[in-house]
N, C-alpha and C positions, 0 to 999 in steps of 0.2 A: 053464366058459366056452365050451368047445367045443360042448357041448349047446345052450347059449343061442344061440351064433352059428349053429349049424345050424338052429335053430328060427326065430330072428328075422332071420337073414340079415345080421346086423351084430353086432359084439362088444358086451359089456355097457357098456363106457365110451363107445363110439360111440352106443349106444342112449340112454344117459343124457344125453349132450351134445345129441342131437337132441330128446329130450323137453324138456330145459330150454329150448332155443330155441323149441320149440312153445309152451310156457307163456309165455315172454317175448313172443312175437308176439301171442298172445291178449291178454295184459295191455296191450301197447302199443296194440292195436287197440280194446279194449273198456273199459279202465279209464283214468281220468284220474290216473295216478300218475307221479311223476317217474322218470326213468331209474334214479337211484340206488336208489329203493325197489323197482323191478322187479329190479334186480341182487341186492339183498338177499333178495327173495322167492324167487328161484330158487337161492340159495346162493352167490353170488359175494361175496367179502369187499370188493371195490372196484368202483366204477363203471367204472374204466379197464379192468380185466380183463374185465368183462362186455362192455363196448363192443368191445374187440378180438375177443373170441370171437364176438360177434354179427355183426360185420363179416366175419369169416372165413366164417361160416355162410351169410350172406345177401348179402354184397357191399355192404351199406349200413350206415351207422351206425344205432343204435337210433332216434335222433331223426328222421333222414331217412326211415327205414322207416315210422315212425309218421305223419309228415306225408304221405307218399304214400298210406298206407292211408286217412287222413282225407279226402284229396282224392278218392280213388277212391269212397269211401262217399258223399261229397257229390254226386258227379256222377250 
């Protein structure tokens, strides 16, 4: 773990959490999937747990984040 942290600048679990949120953001932006499907896709057992983690990471709920991305892409 120390070697990973020294190389990546973040611990393995932190890196995994960021990567999962990156995949979720991409899916919310590019795919027409329900939030529950995206949660399952990135390994969350419940939509609620995913939504809480996503909001901690981005400051927005997955649905609101997706709506804002759709609005930004339409403009």
